[in-house]
C-alpha positions as CSV (number, residue, x, y, z in Angstrom):
1,M,46.6,144.2,64.7
2,T,43.0,144.8,63.9
3,E,43.2,147.3,67.3
4,I,45.7,149.5,64.8
5,W,43.3,150.1,62.4
6,S,40.3,150.0,64.6
7,A,42.3,153.3,66.1
8,L,43.4,154.3,63.1
9,S,39.8,154.6,61.4
10,S,38.6,157.2,64.2
11,E,41.3,159.2,64.3
12,I,40.7,159.4,60.0
13,L,37.0,160.4,60.8
14,R,37.3,162.1,63.6
15,T,37.0,165.7,62.1
16,P,40.6,167.5,62.7
17,R,40.4,170.5,65.4
18,T,43.8,172.6,64.5
19,V,45.3,173.2,61.6
20,D,48.1,170.6,61.6
21,E,45.8,167.8,61.9
22,A,44.0,169.2,59.0
23,V,47.1,169.3,56.7
24,D,47.9,165.7,58.4
25,R,44.8,164.4,57.4
26,L,45.2,165.6,53.6
27,L,48.6,163.8,53.7
28,L,46.4,160.8,53.9
29,I,43.2,161.4,51.6
30,M,45.0,163.2,48.7
31,N,47.0,160.7,46.4
32,D,50.2,161.9,44.9
33,T,48.7,163.6,41.9
34,E,46.4,165.9,44.3
35,R,49.5,166.7,46.5
36,R,51.9,168.0,43.4
37,A,48.7,170.4,41.8
38,V,49.0,172.0,45.7
39,A,52.5,171.5,46.0
40,S,53.6,173.1,42.2
41,A,51.0,175.9,42.1
42,E,52.1,179.2,43.2
43,E,50.7,181.0,46.9
44,D,48.5,183.5,44.7
45,E,47.3,180.4,42.8
46,L,45.9,178.4,45.1
47,V,42.3,180.3,45.0
48,E,42.3,178.0,41.8
49,F,41.3,175.3,44.4
50,H,38.6,176.9,46.0
51,F,35.2,175.0,44.3
52,C,37.2,171.5,44.7
53,L,39.9,170.9,47.3
54,G,38.4,174.2,49.5
55,V,34.7,172.7,49.0
56,A,35.4,168.6,50.1
57,I,37.6,169.8,53.3
58,R,34.8,173.0,54.3
59,N,32.3,170.0,54.2
60,A,34.7,167.4,54.8
61,F,35.7,169.0,58.4
62,G,33.2,170.9,59.2
63,L,34.3,174.7,58.4
64,H,30.4,175.9,58.4
65,N,29.7,174.4,61.9
66,P,28.9,176.5,64.8
67,G,31.8,176.1,67.2
68,S,33.7,174.3,65.1
69,E,37.1,174.4,66.5
70,L,39.0,174.3,63.5
71,A,37.6,177.4,61.7
72,A,38.5,179.2,65.1
73,A,42.0,177.5,65.1
74,C,42.6,179.1,61.7
75,G,41.9,182.3,62.5
76,T,38.7,184.5,65.0
77,G,35.6,185.0,62.7
78,I,37.0,184.0,60.0
79,H,34.4,183.0,57.1
80,P,34.5,178.6,55.7
81,D,35.8,179.1,52.7
82,D,38.9,182.0,53.8
83,A,39.9,179.1,57.0
84,S,40.0,176.5,53.7
85,G,42.4,178.8,52.0
86,V,44.7,178.8,55.4
87,I,44.4,175.1,55.3
88,I,45.3,175.0,51.1
89,T,47.7,177.2,51.9
90,S,49.6,175.0,55.2
91,H,49.2,172.3,53.0
92,Q,51.3,173.6,50.5
93,R,54.0,175.1,52.8
94,F,54.1,172.0,54.3
95,I,54.5,169.3,51.4
96,G,57.3,172.3,50.0
97,I,59.0,172.4,53.2
98,H,59.3,168.3,53.0
99,I,60.4,168.6,49.5
100,A,63.0,170.8,50.3
101,K,64.2,168.4,52.5
102,L,64.3,165.6,50.1
103,Q,66.2,167.0,47.6
104,A,68.7,168.1,50.0
105,A,69.4,164.6,51.6
106,A,69.5,163.9,47.8
107,L,72.1,166.3,46.8
108,A,74.0,165.9,49.8
109,D,74.1,161.8,49.2
110,V,75.3,162.9,45.9
111,V,77.8,165.0,47.2
112,V,79.8,162.8,49.1
């Protein structure tokens, strides 16, 4: 059992290398209230997260580090501020897709 915890711990501590890994990490560390706030924002309102979630992403995921694989995955030559925006937008879309799937499944259960 401790092997599983050890593997999970090192996975969480490892810096994400792709946008998908960063989104997965956010799903692990954000609470429901934070996820709902991102999910309910319009895409043009996501800039409101620049100085809170965006800063946390830039610092925790090393987007300012030269040679950051995650920064490169967000776009060639992209500024770390913009890279965190790419991650937040991807996170919002991911949550939105899953909410839509859950709602569709709930409606299917009601119709049946």
